[in-house]
C-alpha positions as CSV (number, residue, x, y, z in Angstrom):
1,M,-13.1,42.5,-23.3
2,K,-16.0,44.6,-23.3
3,T,-19.4,43.5,-21.6
4,T,-22.9,44.5,-22.2
5,G,-24.7,43.8,-19.0
6,T,-23.6,40.4,-18.1
7,T,-22.6,39.3,-21.9
8,P,-19.2,39.3,-22.9
9,V,-18.4,41.1,-26.5
10,P,-15.1,40.8,-28.3
11,S,-13.4,44.3,-28.4
12,A,-12.0,45.6,-31.7
13,G,-9.1,43.5,-32.9
14,E,-10.0,40.8,-30.5
15,T,-11.0,37.0,-31.7
16,P,-14.5,35.9,-30.6
17,H,-13.8,32.2,-29.2
18,D,-15.0,29.7,-31.9
19,P,-15.7,26.2,-30.5
20,Y,-15.4,24.4,-33.5
21,G,-12.6,26.3,-34.7
22,A,-10.6,23.1,-35.4
23,L,-13.0,20.6,-36.9
24,R,-13.6,23.6,-39.6
25,V,-10.3,22.2,-41.1
26,P,-11.2,19.6,-43.1
27,A,-8.0,17.8,-42.3
28,F,-8.5,17.3,-38.8
29,R,-11.9,16.1,-39.3
30,W,-10.5,13.3,-41.4
31,F,-7.8,12.7,-38.6
32,I,-10.3,12.5,-36.2
33,I,-12.6,10.0,-37.7
34,S,-9.3,8.1,-37.8
35,L,-8.8,8.7,-34.3
36,M,-12.4,7.6,-33.4
37,A,-12.3,4.2,-35.4
38,M,-9.2,3.3,-34.0
39,T,-9.5,4.2,-30.6
40,V,-13.2,2.6,-30.5
41,G,-11.3,-0.7,-32.4
42,V,-8.8,-1.0,-29.3
43,Q,-11.2,-0.4,-26.7
44,I,-13.3,-3.2,-28.0
45,Q,-10.1,-5.6,-28.2
46,G,-8.5,-4.9,-24.5
47,I,-12.2,-5.9,-23.5
48,A,-11.8,-9.2,-25.3
49,V,-8.2,-9.7,-23.9
50,A,-9.0,-9.0,-20.6
51,W,-11.7,-11.1,-20.5
52,Q,-9.8,-14.3,-22.1
53,L,-7.0,-13.8,-20.0
54,Y,-8.5,-13.6,-16.8
55,A,-10.9,-16.6,-17.7
56,A,-7.7,-18.9,-18.7
57,T,-5.8,-17.8,-15.4
58,N,-8.4,-16.6,-12.7
59,D,-5.4,-14.4,-11.8
60,P,-5.1,-10.7,-11.5
61,L,-1.2,-10.8,-11.6
62,A,-2.3,-11.7,-15.6
63,L,-3.9,-8.6,-16.6
64,G,-0.8,-6.3,-15.1
65,L,1.4,-8.8,-17.5
66,A,-0.7,-7.9,-20.3
67,G,0.1,-4.1,-19.9
68,L,3.8,-5.1,-18.8
69,A,4.0,-7.1,-22.1
70,E,2.7,-4.2,-24.3
71,V,4.7,-1.5,-22.8
72,L,8.3,-2.7,-23.2
73,P,8.7,-2.9,-26.6
74,F,7.2,0.8,-26.6
75,L,9.5,1.7,-24.2
76,A,12.1,0.5,-26.2
77,L,11.2,2.2,-29.6
78,S,9.7,5.5,-28.5
79,L,12.5,7.5,-29.2
80,P,13.9,6.3,-31.9
81,A,10.3,6.8,-33.1
82,G,10.3,10.5,-32.3
83,Q,13.5,11.0,-34.1
84,W,11.5,9.1,-37.1
85,A,8.8,11.3,-37.0
86,D,10.7,14.5,-37.0
87,R,13.4,13.2,-39.6
88,H,10.3,11.3,-41.9
89,D,6.7,11.6,-43.7
90,R,4.6,11.8,-40.1
91,K,1.6,10.6,-42.0
92,R,3.6,7.4,-43.8
93,L,4.8,6.8,-40.1
94,A,1.2,6.8,-38.4
95,L,-0.2,4.3,-41.5
96,I,2.6,2.0,-40.8
97,G,1.7,2.0,-37.1
98,I,-2.2,1.6,-37.3
99,G,-1.1,-1.0,-40.2
100,V,0.7,-2.9,-37.6
101,L,-2.3,-2.5,-35.1
102,V,-4.5,-4.0,-38.1
103,L,-2.0,-7.3,-38.2
104,C,-2.4,-7.7,-34.4
105,A,-6.2,-7.5,-34.9
106,T,-6.0,-10.3,-37.4
107,L,-4.2,-12.5,-35.6
108,F,-6.3,-12.1,-32.7
109,L,-9.0,-13.2,-34.9
110,A,-7.1,-15.9,-36.7
111,M,-6.5,-17.4,-32.8
112,T,-9.9,-17.1,-32.2
113,T,-11.3,-18.5,-35.2
114,G,-9.0,-21.8,-34.9
115,L,-9.8,-22.3,-31.4
116,H,-13.5,-21.8,-32.3
117,A,-13.3,-24.6,-35.4
118,R,-11.4,-26.9,-32.5
119,V,-13.8,-26.9,-30.3
120,S,-16.9,-27.0,-32.7
121,G,-15.0,-30.2,-34.6
122,T,-15.6,-28.5,-37.6
123,V,-11.6,-27.9,-38.3
124,R,-9.3,-30.6,-36.5
125,G,-6.2,-29.7,-35.5
126,V,-6.7,-25.7,-35.9
127,G,-6.5,-23.7,-32.8
128,S,-4.2,-25.7,-30.7
129,T,-4.0,-24.9,-27.2
130,A,-0.7,-23.1,-27.8
131,W,-2.1,-21.2,-30.3
132,S,-4.8,-19.6,-28.3
133,S,-2.3,-19.6,-24.5
134,P,-1.6,-16.4,-22.7
135,L,2.1,-16.4,-24.0
136,V,0.9,-16.0,-27.4
137,I,-1.8,-13.7,-26.5
138,Y,1.5,-11.4,-24.8
139,A,3.7,-11.9,-28.0
140,V,1.1,-10.5,-29.9
141,L,0.4,-7.4,-27.2
142,A,4.4,-6.8,-27.7
143,V,3.6,-6.3,-31.2
144,S,0.8,-4.1,-30.6
145,G,3.4,-2.1,-28.3
146,V,5.8,-1.8,-31.4
147,A,3.0,-0.2,-33.4
148,R,2.3,2.2,-30.8
149,A,5.8,3.2,-30.6
150,I,5.7,4.1,-34.1
151,L,1.9,5.7,-34.2
152,Q,2.0,7.6,-31.6
153,P,4.6,10.4,-31.6
154,A,4.0,10.8,-35.4
155,R,0.2,11.1,-35.0
156,Q,0.7,13.7,-32.3
157,A,3.0,15.9,-33.9
158,L,1.0,15.4,-37.2
159,G,-1.9,17.1,-35.2
160,T,0.0,20.0,-34.9
161,M,0.8,20.3,-38.6
162,I,-2.9,20.5,-39.6
163,V,-4.1,23.1,-37.6
164,P,-2.9,26.6,-37.2
165,S,-1.2,27.3,-33.6
166,T,-4.1,29.4,-32.4
167,L,-6.4,26.5,-32.4
168,Y,-4.1,24.3,-30.7
169,A,-5.8,24.3,-27.5
170,N,-9.3,23.9,-29.4
171,A,-7.9,21.1,-31.1
172,A,-6.2,19.5,-28.1
173,T,-9.9,19.8,-26.5
174,W,-11.8,17.9,-29.3
175,R,-8.6,15.2,-29.8
176,S,-9.5,14.4,-26.2
177,S,-13.3,14.6,-26.3
178,T,-13.4,12.3,-29.2
179,W,-10.8,9.9,-27.8
180,Q,-12.5,9.9,-24.3
181,F,-16.2,9.1,-26.4
182,A,-14.6,6.3,-28.4
183,S,-13.6,5.2,-24.8
184,V,-17.3,5.4,-24.1
185,V,-18.5,3.7,-27.3
186,G,-15.6,0.8,-27.0
187,P,-15.9,-0.9,-23.7
188,A,-19.9,-0.3,-23.7
189,V,-20.3,-2.1,-26.9
190,G,-17.3,-4.4,-26.1
191,G,-18.7,-5.9,-23.2
192,L,-22.0,-6.2,-24.7
193,M,-20.4,-7.8,-27.9
194,F,-18.5,-10.3,-25.9
195,A,-21.0,-11.0,-23.4
196,F,-23.6,-11.8,-25.9
197,S,-21.8,-12.9,-29.3
198,G,-18.6,-14.0,-28.1
199,P,-14.8,-13.1,-28.9
200,L,-15.0,-14.0,-32.3
201,I,-17.6,-11.4,-33.5
202,T,-15.8,-8.8,-31.0
203,Y,-12.0,-9.0,-33.0
204,A,-13.9,-9.0,-36.5
205,A,-15.4,-6.0,-35.0
206,T,-12.1,-4.5,-33.8
207,L,-10.6,-5.4,-37.4
208,A,-12.9,-3.5,-39.3
209,L,-12.6,-0.4,-37.1
210,L,-8.7,-0.5,-37.6
211,L,-9.1,-0.7,-41.4
212,L,-11.4,2.4,-41.1
213,A,-8.9,4.2,-38.9
214,F,-6.3,3.3,-42.1
215,W,-8.6,4.5,-44.5
216,G,-9.3,7.7,-42.8
217,M,-5.9,8.6,-42.0
218,S,-4.6,8.0,-45.6
219,V,-6.9,10.5,-46.7
220,V,-5.6,13.4,-44.3
221,Q,-4.4,16.0,-46.0
222,V,-1.1,17.3,-44.8
223,P,0.8,20.6,-45.9
224,P,4.6,20.3,-46.6
225,R,6.8,21.1,-43.9
226,V,10.6,21.4,-43.3
227,I,12.6,18.7,-41.9
228,G,14.8,19.4,-39.1
229,P,18.2,21.3,-39.5
230,A,20.3,18.3,-39.2
231,H,19.8,14.6,-39.9
232,S,21.7,13.2,-37.2
233,T,21.2,9.6,-36.1
234,D,23.3,10.0,-33.2
235,G,22.7,9.8,-29.5
236,A,22.2,13.5,-29.2
237,G,19.6,13.7,-31.9
238,I,17.4,11.0,-30.5
239,L,17.5,12.5,-27.0
240,E,16.7,16.1,-28.1
241,G,13.4,15.7,-27.1
242,V,14.4,14.6,-23.6
243,R,16.8,17.4,-23.3
244,F,14.2,19.9,-24.3
245,V,11.8,18.3,-21.6
246,L,14.5,18.6,-18.9
247,R,15.3,22.1,-19.6
248,D,11.3,23.1,-19.7
249,K,11.1,23.0,-15.8
250,L,7.4,24.0,-16.5
251,V,6.7,21.0,-19.4
252,L,8.7,18.5,-16.9
253,A,6.6,19.3,-13.9
254,A,3.3,18.9,-15.9
255,L,4.4,15.6,-17.6
256,S,5.5,14.3,-14.2
257,L,2.3,15.0,-12.0
258,D,0.4,13.3,-15.2
259,M,2.8,10.5,-15.2
260,F,2.7,9.5,-11.5
261,A,-0.7,10.2,-11.2
262,V,-1.7,7.7,-13.9
263,L,0.6,5.2,-12.3
264,F,-0.5,5.1,-8.6
265,G,-4.1,6.3,-9.2
266,G,-5.3,3.6,-12.1
267,A,-7.8,1.4,-11.3
268,T,-8.8,0.2,-15.3
269,A,-6.8,-2.7,-15.1
270,L,-8.5,-4.3,-12.1
271,L,-11.9,-3.5,-13.3
272,P,-12.7,-7.3,-14.0
273,V,-11.5,-8.1,-10.8
274,F,-13.9,-5.5,-9.3
275,T,-16.7,-6.2,-11.4
276,S,-16.7,-10.1,-10.3
277,T,-15.4,-10.0,-6.6
278,V,-16.0,-6.9,-5.1
279,L,-19.2,-5.8,-7.0
280,H,-20.8,-9.0,-7.6
281,V,-22.4,-7.9,-11.1
282,S,-22.6,-9.8,-14.6
283,P,-19.8,-9.4,-16.9
284,E,-21.5,-6.7,-19.1
285,W,-20.8,-4.3,-16.6
286,L,-17.5,-4.4,-17.0
287,G,-18.3,-2.5,-20.2
288,Y,-20.0,0.0,-18.2
289,L,-17.3,0.4,-15.6
290,R,-14.9,1.0,-18.1
291,A,-16.9,3.3,-19.9
292,A,-17.8,5.7,-17.0
293,P,-14.6,7.9,-16.9
294,A,-15.0,8.6,-20.5
295,V,-18.4,9.9,-20.1
296,G,-17.3,12.3,-17.4
297,A,-14.5,12.8,-19.8
298,V,-16.4,13.9,-22.6
299,C,-19.0,15.8,-20.8
300,M,-15.9,17.7,-19.2
301,A,-14.5,18.2,-22.5
302,L,-17.7,19.9,-24.3
303,V,-17.8,22.0,-21.5
304,I,-14.1,23.1,-22.2
305,A,-14.5,23.6,-25.7
306,H,-17.3,26.3,-25.0
307,Q,-14.9,28.2,-22.7
308,P,-12.8,30.8,-23.2
309,P,-8.9,30.0,-22.3
310,M,-8.3,29.3,-19.0
311,K,-6.8,31.9,-17.0
312,N,-5.1,29.8,-13.9
313,A,-4.1,26.4,-15.7
314,G,-1.5,25.6,-13.3
315,R,-4.1,25.9,-10.3
316,T,-6.8,24.2,-12.1
317,L,-4.2,21.2,-13.3
318,L,-3.3,20.4,-9.4
319,F,-6.5,20.8,-8.7
320,A,-8.0,18.3,-11.1
321,V,-5.0,15.5,-10.5
322,A,-6.1,15.8,-6.8
323,T,-9.7,15.0,-7.5
324,W,-8.8,12.3,-9.6
325,G,-6.8,10.8,-6.4
326,L,-10.0,11.1,-4.3
327,S,-12.3,9.5,-7.0
328,I,-10.2,6.7,-7.1
329,I,-10.0,6.4,-3.2
330,G,-14.0,6.2,-3.1
331,F,-14.0,3.7,-6.0
332,A,-11.8,1.5,-3.9
333,L,-14.4,1.9,-0.8
334,S,-17.5,1.4,-2.9
335,R,-19.9,-1.4,-2.9
336,N,-22.1,-0.1,-5.0
337,V,-22.1,-0.6,-8.9
338,W,-23.7,2.9,-9.6
339,L,-21.8,4.9,-6.9
340,S,-18.8,3.4,-8.5
341,C,-19.9,4.4,-11.7
342,A,-20.4,7.5,-10.7
343,L,-16.7,7.8,-9.0
344,L,-15.0,6.8,-12.1
345,A,-17.0,9.3,-14.4
346,M,-15.7,12.2,-11.9
347,G,-12.5,11.0,-12.0
348,G,-12.6,11.2,-16.0
349,A,-14.0,14.3,-15.9
350,V,-10.8,15.9,-14.2
351,D,-8.9,13.8,-16.1
352,S,-10.1,15.5,-19.4
353,V,-9.5,18.9,-17.9
354,S,-5.6,17.6,-17.3
355,V,-5.1,15.9,-20.7
356,V,-6.1,19.3,-22.3
357,I,-3.9,21.5,-20.2
358,R,-0.8,19.5,-20.6
359,S,-1.5,18.9,-24.7
360,T,-2.0,22.8,-24.9
361,L,1.1,23.3,-23.3
362,L,3.3,20.8,-24.9
363,Q,2.5,21.9,-28.5
364,A,2.3,26.0,-27.5
365,R,6.0,26.0,-25.9
366,T,7.6,22.8,-28.6
367,P,10.0,24.2,-31.4
368,P,8.4,22.3,-34.4
369,H,11.4,20.6,-36.0
370,V,11.4,18.8,-32.5
371,M,8.1,17.6,-31.8
372,G,8.0,14.5,-33.1
373,R,10.8,13.7,-30.6
374,V,8.9,15.7,-27.5
375,M,5.7,13.8,-28.3
376,A,7.9,10.6,-27.8
377,V,8.9,11.8,-24.3
378,N,5.3,12.8,-23.8
379,S,3.9,9.1,-24.9
380,I,6.9,7.7,-22.7
381,F,5.7,9.9,-19.6
382,I,2.0,9.1,-19.7
383,G,1.3,6.0,-22.5
384,S,3.9,3.9,-20.4
385,A,2.4,4.9,-17.0
386,N,-0.7,3.0,-18.3
387,E,0.8,-0.1,-18.6
388,I,3.1,-0.1,-15.9
389,G,0.6,1.1,-14.0
390,A,-1.5,-1.7,-14.8
391,F,1.2,-4.0,-13.8
392,E,1.8,-2.5,-10.4
393,S,-2.0,-2.7,-9.7
394,G,-1.7,-6.4,-10.8
395,L,1.2,-7.2,-8.5
396,T,0.0,-5.1,-5.5
397,A,-3.5,-6.8,-6.2
398,R,-2.0,-10.2,-5.4
399,L,-0.2,-9.1,-2.7
400,L,-2.3,-6.8,-0.8
401,G,-6.0,-7.8,-2.7
402,A,-7.4,-5.6,-5.3
403,V,-9.1,-3.2,-2.7
404,N,-6.2,-2.1,-1.2
405,S,-4.1,-2.0,-4.0
406,V,-6.6,1.0,-5.9
407,L,-6.9,2.6,-2.4
408,L,-3.0,3.1,-1.7
409,G,-2.7,4.5,-5.4
410,G,-5.2,6.9,-4.4
411,V,-3.4,8.2,-1.8
412,A,-0.3,7.9,-3.4
413,T,-1.7,10.4,-5.9
414,L,-2.7,12.9,-3.3
415,M,0.8,12.8,-1.9
416,V,2.4,13.2,-5.5
417,V,0.1,16.5,-5.8
418,A,1.3,17.3,-2.4
419,S,4.5,17.4,-3.7
420,M,4.2,19.2,-6.6
421,A,2.6,22.4,-5.4
422,T,5.3,22.4,-3.2
423,F,8.4,22.5,-5.3
424,S,7.2,23.2,-8.4
425,P,6.3,26.9,-8.1
426,T,6.7,27.2,-11.7
427,L,3.6,25.0,-12.3
428,R,1.5,26.4,-9.1
429,R,1.8,30.3,-10.7
430,L,1.1,29.2,-14.0
431,K,-1.9,31.6,-15.6
432,R,-2.4,30.9,-19.6
433,L,-1.5,28.6,-21.6
434,H,-0.8,31.0,-24.8
435,G,1.4,33.9,-24.3
436,P,3.8,35.7,-21.8
437,D,2.3,33.4,-19.1
438,T,3.6,30.4,-20.0
439,G,7.2,31.6,-19.2
440,E,9.5,31.5,-16.8
């Protein structure tokens, strides 16, 4: 790299950094549209479900049980779904997963429509208490866990097929920023929509967005690929992704760091409790608090997209997760809603850094024929940690109170970072995410 004054100039033969490289691929643009629509829809639905559960039970543990109801079938099916993604059409599997989410949204809408009809007296006998009870809500969430198990490894592996390997980091950045932007819009719109229009309109909007996500994925043009060398259906084939992660110490360290940070440092599940009993603000603030981490993440992702590749990725990852833990501790101690939003935004910003590093590392080091199974392991490490963390937060909140639950989670996150920095020199010494610096 040559310089003219203070401005870097690419040397002869060196490809200049294009911050919009992945977005210039048509299939990736449709992929992003589907991802955004689905994420906004699921976030809006999550707001409605959380408020209805907490209003019905007045128990923070009910919010944790909602996460547990979704994560158990997700865990049970993730490894088989990863093998399906390596053996079958990934786009078709992604469409099946989104289709099941459409079914779940339809069921939530049907519950709410029946309950509304019963309360208003327009249709007698529809929307019974049993039909709209927390147990039925948990059952539908369990079905959505099945959908996630099918969707995530197929969609993540599909993302590596529609862009060249040189754009993996750029694509990961745009996927992250799209997801985070949708996470800004979803909770904010969902909170306001639920507060001013009620659950009926909220669930109808969710259904419309999930249908858009299904259509967007259906028009993604996927190049042909060679299926894995052995169509085995035994345990060894299913566990190949686990074996790969366990063999690769760098990938294992990065996944473990993120998993424990999400497991211990999550405050999202308790935001309804903080909104009403700690910060003492009106319901629409739940949407703003839910959106705050995504605001920070979007801003950071846009900065990352316009920067050249990282030169000290390992240390950057450790610093990002440590800062995430500190932001969670600050949130637990805050009694000002604006300060709480700022701390959550800071946490979201450093989480975006972590997501880009982990995603790029996985894609760069994983062979294509096991990508689905490795992405399934990634989903188990990260995706399940959200729901298990929600259950852990709900349980400790019931035993120790919401503030102490989040505070202890932040402290535990810092302890995990310190342990990983001490016992994983491979991660600590990681330089670039591509090339020889990613080796052992």
